[in-house]
C-alpha positions as CSV (number, residue, x, y, z in Angstrom):
1,M,-53.2,115.5,93.9
2,R,-52.5,118.7,91.7
3,F,-53.5,122.2,91.9
4,F,-55.0,123.7,88.7
5,V,-55.3,127.5,88.7
6,I,-58.1,129.0,86.3
7,K,-56.4,131.7,83.9
8,Q,-59.9,133.1,83.0
9,D,-63.5,133.0,83.4
10,T,-64.8,129.6,82.4
11,N,-67.5,127.3,82.5
12,L,-68.0,123.4,83.0
13,Q,-67.8,122.2,79.2
14,T,-64.5,124.6,78.8
15,L,-62.9,123.0,81.9
16,S,-63.8,119.6,80.9
17,S,-62.0,119.8,77.4
18,Q,-59.1,121.2,79.4
19,L,-59.0,118.8,82.1
20,L,-60.5,115.6,81.3
21,K,-59.5,113.0,78.8
22,Q,-62.4,111.9,76.4
23,G,-64.0,108.9,77.0
24,S,-62.8,108.0,80.3
25,G,-65.9,108.4,82.5
26,E,-66.4,112.0,82.5
27,A,-69.4,112.3,84.8
28,A,-67.5,110.3,87.6
29,A,-64.3,112.5,87.3
30,L,-66.4,115.6,87.3
31,D,-67.9,114.4,90.6
32,K,-64.7,113.8,92.0
33,L,-63.8,117.4,91.3
34,Q,-66.6,118.7,93.0
35,A,-66.1,116.7,95.9
36,L,-62.4,118.1,96.1
37,N,-63.7,121.8,95.4
38,P,-66.9,122.3,97.3
39,H,-66.3,125.7,97.2
40,V,-66.5,126.1,93.7
41,D,-69.6,126.5,91.3
42,L,-68.3,124.4,88.3
43,Q,-70.9,125.9,86.1
44,R,-69.2,129.7,86.5
45,I,-65.3,129.4,87.5
46,G,-64.0,132.8,88.1
47,R,-60.5,133.7,86.9
48,N,-57.8,132.7,89.6
49,T,-59.9,130.1,91.0
50,V,-57.5,127.5,92.6
51,L,-58.7,123.7,92.0
52,L,-57.8,120.6,93.6
53,V,-57.5,117.9,90.9
54,P,-57.2,114.3,91.8
55,D,-54.3,112.1,90.6
56,S,-56.4,110.1,88.1
57,P,-55.7,108.4,84.8
58,N,-59.2,110.4,83.8
59,Y,-57.4,113.7,84.0
60,K,-54.9,115.0,81.6
61,A,-51.6,115.6,83.1
62,E,-52.2,119.5,83.6
63,G,-51.5,121.4,86.9
64,D,-48.8,121.7,89.5
65,K,-48.4,118.6,91.5
66,V,-48.5,119.2,95.2
67,G,-45.2,117.8,95.6
68,D,-43.7,120.3,93.2
69,D,-43.2,123.8,94.4
70,G,-46.9,124.5,93.3
71,F,-48.2,124.6,96.6
72,D,-45.5,126.9,97.8
73,L,-46.1,129.2,95.3
74,F,-49.9,128.9,96.3
75,A,-48.9,129.5,99.8
76,K,-46.7,132.3,99.1
77,E,-49.5,133.9,97.2
78,V,-51.9,133.7,99.9
79,A,-49.5,134.9,102.5
80,T,-48.7,137.7,100.2
81,A,-52.3,138.5,99.8
82,L,-53.1,138.2,103.3
83,R,-50.3,140.5,104.2
84,D,-51.0,142.9,101.9
85,G,-54.8,143.2,102.8
86,T,-54.0,143.3,106.6
87,A,-51.9,146.4,105.9
88,R,-54.6,148.1,103.7
89,A,-56.9,147.4,106.2
90,S,-54.7,148.5,109.3
91,D,-54.0,151.7,107.3
92,A,-57.7,152.4,106.6
93,L,-58.1,151.9,110.3
94,A,-55.7,154.1,111.2
95,Q,-57.0,156.9,108.8
96,A,-60.6,156.1,110.4
97,E,-59.1,156.5,113.9
98,S,-57.7,160.0,113.0
99,Q,-60.8,161.0,111.4
100,E,-62.9,160.0,114.4
101,K,-60.4,162.1,116.5
102,E,-61.0,165.1,114.8
103,V,-65.0,164.8,114.9
104,S,-64.6,164.1,118.6
105,R,-62.3,167.4,119.0
106,L,-65.1,169.3,116.8
107,L,-68.0,168.4,118.9
108,K,-66.5,169.5,122.0
109,S,-65.5,172.9,120.5
110,A,-66.8,176.0,122.0
111,A,-68.7,176.9,118.7
112,I,-70.6,174.0,118.9
113,R,-71.2,173.9,122.5
114,K,-72.7,177.3,122.3
115,F,-74.9,176.1,119.5
116,A,-75.9,173.0,121.6
117,D,-76.6,175.0,124.9
118,D,-79.2,177.0,122.9
119,D,-81.1,173.9,121.3
120,S,-81.5,170.5,123.0
121,A,-82.4,168.9,119.7
122,L,-78.9,169.6,118.3
123,R,-77.4,168.8,121.8
124,A,-79.3,165.4,121.6
125,R,-77.9,164.7,118.1
126,I,-74.5,165.7,119.0
127,E,-74.6,163.4,122.1
128,T,-75.5,160.8,119.4
129,V,-72.5,161.4,117.1
130,A,-70.1,161.5,120.0
131,G,-71.3,158.2,121.3
132,N,-71.1,156.7,117.8
133,T,-67.9,158.0,117.1
134,A,-66.5,156.7,120.2
135,S,-68.0,153.2,119.5
136,A,-66.4,153.1,116.1
137,A,-63.4,154.1,117.6
138,K,-63.3,151.2,120.1
139,E,-64.4,148.4,117.3
140,A,-61.3,149.9,115.2
141,K,-59.0,149.1,117.9
142,E,-60.2,145.7,118.3
143,A,-60.1,145.3,114.6
144,A,-56.3,145.4,114.5
145,P,-55.4,142.7,116.5
146,Q,-58.1,140.4,115.0
147,L,-56.3,141.0,111.4
148,D,-53.2,140.2,112.6
149,A,-54.7,136.8,113.9
150,L,-56.2,136.4,110.7
151,R,-53.1,136.5,109.0
152,K,-51.2,134.3,111.3
153,G,-54.0,131.7,111.5
154,A,-54.1,131.4,107.9
155,A,-50.1,130.8,107.9
156,E,-50.6,128.2,110.4
157,E,-53.6,126.5,108.2
158,L,-51.4,126.8,105.3
159,K,-48.4,124.7,107.0
160,K,-51.0,122.0,108.1
161,L,-52.3,121.5,104.6
162,R,-48.8,121.4,103.2
163,A,-48.1,118.7,106.0
164,L,-51.2,116.7,104.8
165,L,-50.6,117.1,101.3
166,G,-47.1,115.9,101.7
């Protein structure tokens, strides 16, 4: 089995000319390719899509063998992307938490309380905003460990996949 990374947006016709040998049961080869890659619409394949390609005489010798460093490079890219993505998400959560604290502080200020004491509709809106702010802060705190668990889980799944592919 091999990995083939799509360098630019492509379609089935272009992919066929890149991967398949002419006159070698192309329809069956494409069916096998689709079966190995059910997550991909072969009619419209986006750039950086990773395809699993079977070892078969119907295919040209392109792509990285799973036993070579191709999978290791793929796993490293996935781990890096997950690490960077979770770091960005964690930073965004921290910023949101800071903003939510500021909103909460403002809602409790003397000036806002004075206006709210004189206007029951405003008081109700402030209470709604305060509740929403508290709820959002709680969700942000719960999301951080979930992001870390996602990253660790993906790393474990990549190890399992590496073991399966040899």
